[in-house]
TORZA-130926 format. One record per residue (C-alpha): z, x, y. Coordinates in steps of 0.02 Angstrom, whole numbers, padded with zeros to 5 digits, always signed. Layout:
ZXY ...
***
This chain:
+00956+00184-00356 +00828+00319-00325 +00789+00462-00441 +00688+00612-00386 +00585+00692-00523 +00476+00847-00511 +00364+00884-00660 +00220+01007-00649 +00086+00948-00527 +00142+00767-00540 +00269+00715-00413 +00361+00554-00446 +00484+00462-00338 +00566+00345-00463 +00645+00183-00411 +00725+00046-00511 +00593-00090-00515 +00562-00259-00586 +00409-00369-00596 +00370-00431-00422 +00296-00601-00382 +00130-00622-00296 +00140-00629-00108 +00124-00812-00065 -00012-00866+00054 +00114-00900+00191 +00176-00719+00174 +00005-00637+00182 -00064-00600+00353 -00221-00515+00413 -00307-00373+00322 -00270-00255+00469 -00151-00256+00615 -00193-00302+00796 -00295-00142+00820 -00413-00191+00680 -00386-00019+00601 -00282+00042+00453 -00118+00123+00507 +00010+00228+00414 +00139+00103+00479 +00063-00024+00359 +00109+00081+00206 +00276+00105+00120 +00320+00174-00052 +00400+00050-00170 +00380+00136-00338 +00365+00306-00420 +00201+00344-00332 +00245+00459-00189 +00095+00571-00222 -00024+00425-00203 +00065+00355-00049 +00072+00525+00037 -00113+00550+00005 -00156+00378+00075 -00049+00417+00227 -00127+00588+00256 -00303+00517+00251 -00257+00366+00357 -00172+00475+00487 -00322+00590+00500 -00461+00461+00486 -00421+00274+00488 -00609+00246+00496 -00631+00327+00326 -00504+00210+00245 -00587+00065+00334 -00757+00118+00266 -00692+00093+00089 -00660-00093+00119 -00801-00214+00153 -00794-00402+00181 -00875-00546+00271 -00792-00638+00413 -00640-00602+00522 -00511-00475+00462 -00376-00594+00523 -00425-00726+00397 -00523-00641+00258 -00461-00680+00082 -00578-00570-00022 -00636-00391+00001 -00735-00262-00097 -00644-00096-00112 -00731+00068-00155 -00630+00199-00247 -00695+00339-00359 -00684+00372-00544 -00564+00520-00560 -00657+00585-00713 -00832+00587-00638 -00801+00555-00452 -00929+00414-00464 -00900+00270-00341 -00824+00110-00408 -00829-00055-00313 -00699-00187-00356 -00671-00359-00283 -00490-00387-00231 -00420-00550-00163 -00263-00585-00065 -00196-00675-00218 -00208-00512-00316 -00080-00428-00204 +00101-00413-00260 +00253-00388-00150 +00272-00214-00223 +00097-00149-00189 +00164-00026-00059 +00130-00141+00086 +00259-00125+00224 +00219-00291+00308 +00109-00442+00279 -00045-00334+00318 -00130-00316+00150 -00260-00175+00155 -00137-00054+00068 -00120-00179-00074 -00309-00191-00087 -00322-00001-00102 -00189-00002-00238 -00259-00148-00338 -00440-00087-00343 -00416+00061-00463 -00302-00044-00571 -00435-00179-00583 -00559-00042-00631 -00435+00024-00762 -00438+00199-00689 -00255+00203-00639 -00098+00147-00728 +00018+00020-00652 +00202-00019-00674 +00226-00204-00704 +00062-00226-00609 +00144-00176-00446 +00107+00007-00416 +00017+00167-00465 +00162+00270-00531 +00102+00424-00624 -00027+00513-00519 -00032+00686-00441 -00097+00722-00267 -00255+00793-00343 -00294+00632-00436 -00254+00531-00281 -00375+00633-00174 -00509+00612-00308 -00479+00425-00321 -00484+00390-00135 -00615+00513-00072 -00724+00559-00222 -00702+00742-00173 -00626+00892-00261 -00453+00948-00206 -00369+01118-00191 -00187+01169-00211 -00135+01313-00099 +00018+01419-00143 +00064+01517+00015 +00129+01693-00011 +00225+01703+00153 +00256+01608+00315 +00098+01672+00398 -00009+01612+00252 +00082+01446+00255 +00048+01421+00440 -00135+01471+00427 -00160+01334+00299 -00049+01194+00364 -00112+01215+00543 -00275+01138+00487 -00190+00971+00463 -00247+00933+00640 -00424+00924+00572 -00415+00886+00385 -00294+00788+00273 -00153+00896+00206 -00011+00846+00088 +00146+00952+00069 +00226+00954-00103 +00408+01010-00101 +00502+01116-00227 +00594+01023-00363 +00756+01120-00336 +00824+01203-00181 +00745+01096-00045 +00856+01096+00109 +00770+01000+00248 +00653+00885+00150 +00675+00786-00009 +00649+00892-00164 +00511+00854-00289 +00424+00743-00164 +00260+00727-00068 +00241+00715+00120 +00089+00682+00229 +00070+00818+00361 +00047+00725+00525 +00067+00852+00663 +00059+01040+00697 +00089+01133+00859 +00118+01309+00921 +00186+01341+01095 +00270+01498+01161 +00279+01567+00986 +00367+01413+00917 +00274+01330+00773 +00317+01151+00729 +00263+01038+00587 +00270+00849+00580 +00284+00766+00409 +00286+00583+00361 +00396+00530+00218 +00328+00394+00105 +00462+00277+00170 +00379+00289+00341 +00502+00407+00424 +00423+00548+00523 +00512+00714+00548 +00472+00860+00663 +00532+01024+00589 +00498+01209+00614 +00365+01291+00509 +00501+01400+00432 +00593+01244+00371 +00432+01171+00302 +00386+01335+00216 +00557+01356+00137 +00545+01184+00055 +00359+01198+00010 +00300+01214-00169 +00116+01199-00125 -00005+01122+00000 -00146+01006-00052 -00312+00986+00037 -00492+00939+00004 -00617+01074-00044 -00732+01112+00100 -00600+01050+00222 -00689+00889+00275 -00618+00798+00425 -00674+00630+00350 -00730+00587+00526 -00917+00567+00547 -00993+00702+00654 -00842+00817+00656 -00855+00993+00585 -00719+01054+00467 -00595+01186+00526 -00656+01362+00497 -00490+01446+00456 -00446+01354+00295 -00531+01456+00157 -00650+01379+00033 -00632+01418-00151 -00802+01499-00165 -00740+01628-00039 -00593+01676-00150 -00586+01830-00261 -00498+01885-00420 -00517+01727-00523 -00369+01724-00642 -00393+01571-00747 -00516+01431-00777 -00441+01295-00885 -00438+01106-00891 -00546+01093-00736 -00429+01203-00635 -00491+01368-00564 -00352+01485-00510 -00393+01628-00392 -00300+01746-00277 -00359+01794-00103 -00342+01969-00036 -00193+01913+00069 -00101+01851-00085 -00126+01664-00063 -00150+01582-00232 -00279+01442-00233 -00300+01316-00373 -00460+01215-00363 -00439+01053-00458 -00602+00986-00525 -00626+00837-00637 -00471+00792-00739 -00511+00802-00923 -00523+00639-01023 -00401+00709-01151 -00263+00687-01024 -00284+00499-01034 -00282+00391-00879 -00152+00494-00789 -00008+00467-00907 -00003+00655-00942 -00101+00754-00814 -00141+00936-00846 -00011+01071-00829 +00005+01186-00681 -00077+01356-00710 +00047+01496-00736 +00056+01568-00561 +00192+01636-00449 +00183+01531-00290 +00257+01658-00171 +00372+01805-00151 +00557+01763-00135 
***
């Protein structure tokens, strides 16, 4: 049975779980698929960690090479049994390298198939004790901001669009930079409520604007930007709008926080500001140690996301 929970910035997709066995050697295949690259088709949510899964998917969709750069090993990816995974300390953003073996991977480590790079990404922060786990099989309580910090070592922003035009101007940049859509807890019509989606596609033709989103169960939907906006609580992206692809410039239209005006609140590493067009931007810096290791992340600043 599935339970959808929406609490502040933390999005959780709760599932009934039990301790999962290790994947046996006969069940574990290559590190990557035939292409030799990470793919979003390798990832599937198994636990209450939709924010983490959606973030992994958004980065993988935009830049498989970036995900691949986090994993180093010797030998052939078809037969490797040990890798070194780089994630980042969410408190300091300092890099952390952890050795992960195939025998460390559990059936529930959000791997869709026998391909085990997603399990390696999940196990590394647990081995480094910078992320909680549920029965050692997942990363349950983590917001999109923490997930972006953990995987990229970069600061993230939450954007609260004021109207459909603002929403489109932000989400359209998903063609160049990873974007995660967080849905409203109540009142979602097209998408699941209190959930996180990786934005995979945007298009505008003859005045029709479309948005593609990937659910953490692997299903991809193509919806109008009005449908996406109506179900949107906020959009998450990386500060500075990096493409995470070497040599590519970031999109120019997604505003940086230092270009914002009217700073409303600076608290718990979160700087809230409002642009002249009404878009509220929350820059999420380093999570404070007093929040623990993501058992109780900081509260959302008191802002009004958009006009009704």
